[in-house]
N, C-alpha and C positions, 0 to 999 in steps of 0.2 A: 189353134196351135197349142200343144202341151208344153207347159213350163218344165224346164229341166231343174231338178232338185238335187242338191248334194246333201246326203245324210251323214252327219257327223256322229261318230260313236259317242255314246253317253259316257261321261267321265264321272267317276264317283270320288267325292272328296273324302280324304282320310284313309285311302287304301295304300298309302306309301307313295314313293316317288313316281310321278307320271312318266310313262315311257310309251313306246309304240306298240306294246302288246295289248291284245284284247284278252279279256278274262272269260273263261268258261266256268261257270259255277255248277258244281255237282254236289249239292248238299245231301243227296241220298247216300253218298259214299261215307258220310260222317258216321252213320250207324255201323258200318264195317270197321272203320278206323277205331271207334270207341269200343268195339267188341260186343255190340248188341247181338243178341241171339246166340252168343257163345255159351257152351255148357259151363257150369260152375265146378264140375268134377268129371271123373271118368265113367261114371255109371249112367245107364239109360235114363234114370229118373233124376239126373242132375241137369236137366234142361237140354238134352241132346235134340237139336232140330231135326236130325235125320230119323229119329224115333217118332217125332210128332207129325212129320209130314204125311205119312201114310193114312193117318186118321182124317185128313182134310180131303175136300173134293179135289179132283185133278186140277181144276182152275185155281183154287185158293192155294194149293200146295205147289203149283207149277209142275205137276207130274205130267210127263209126256207119255209114259208107258209103264204099266204095272205087270210084273211077272209073278211067278209063284214064290220065288226066293229073293228077288231083287227088283228094284224099280229104277226108271230113268227120270231124272228131274233136272230142270234148268237151274243153273247156278244163279243165286240171287245177286252175286257180285261178279259178273262175267268178265273174262279177259277179252272175249270177242262175242259178237252176236251169235246166239245158238249154242253157247258153252253149256254143255250138259254134264251130269255126273250119273254114274250107275252105282247104286247103293244097295247093300243087302238090308233086308228088313231087320234081321237079327243084329243086335248091338254087339259088334265085334271089331276090334281094333287092327288086328294083324292079318295080312293076306294068307299066311300059313295056317290060320285058324278057321278058314272057310271050309265048309263041307264040300264034298265032290259036286253035288247038285248046285250049290251056291256058286262054285267056281265056273261050272259049265254055263249056267244061266247068265252070270256076269259077263262072260266072254260073248255069248250070243246076243245079249242086249247091246253090248258095245258095237258089234257088227251091224245090228239093226239101226242103231243111232247114227252110225256113219252113213249108212244107206239113205236114211231119212234126211240127213243134213245135205248130202249130195243132191238129192232130188229137190228139196225145198229151197236151197240157197246156192247150189252150184259150188260147194266147197271144193277147193283144189287139193287140199291136204289136211292133216290133222296132227295135233299134239295129243298123245294119249299118255296118261300116267297116274300113279298113286304116290303120294307123299306119306311114307310110313314113319310116324312119330313127329313130335314137335320140332326136333332138331333137323328133320328132313324137310320142314316147311309145311307140315299139315296144319291147316287152320283149325280143324276139328279132328284131333288125333285119335280120340276115343272111338270113333265110328268110321270104319273103312269106307272110302269112296274113290271111284276112278273117274278122272276128268277126261272129257272128250271136247277138245277145243278145235273148232273148225278154223282153217286158214285159207287165205286167198293170195294169189300173187300180188305183191304190192301192198298188202295190208299193214305192213310196218312202214308208215309214212312219217311225216314230220310231227304229227300230233303226239304219238307215244314216245318218239325218240327225243324230240326237242321240248315238247310241251308237257311230257309226262302225264298225258291225258288220253283216255280212250273215248272215242265218240261212237256210241251205239245208236244205230238208226231206227230201232224198233223197240216198242214196249215189250216187256217180258211176257205179258198175257197174250199178245199177238204172236210172238215167237212160239210160245207153247202150243197155241192152236194150229199154227202153220206146220209145226213138226209132228204133232199128233196126227194130222190129216195126211202127212207124207210118210208116216211110219209103214214099213213093209208088212204085208200079211204074213202071219206066222206059218 
């Protein structure tokens, strides 16, 4: 006969008043909060991560698809699993400064990203958008990037609403591989 065991949550001394809440520790988010990998200025050589990513391998840069003028990359600090960005290779801040071919390819890779996300993860919908300028919420305002955030019915549950915490069920490297394999043929 198997013994029934009750597992008590581990209590940490010195973390404040004990309560009924469990804590989810996400120390990887501290890099984002502290501004790690943020450019020091507006120029490409000021540490722009979007300018350095194309020189890396797809796996190391989390690149899902490369085009002639733009590339699709996973967001290092995603809102949801599969959160991608489409980024021009050229260091340009404003959407109106894109060339015609850059604009067309940005739109095409966005469509392809949505197709891949539907195929790989069954996304029900998407939030698409660009934040133009720091005042509009752009984390890296000096280099244009379009967000593609997959959404599912019921994906806003108690964790982000009450706990202000997003639970991501898959490592970024695994997500990158899954989406690259699901990418539609051009």
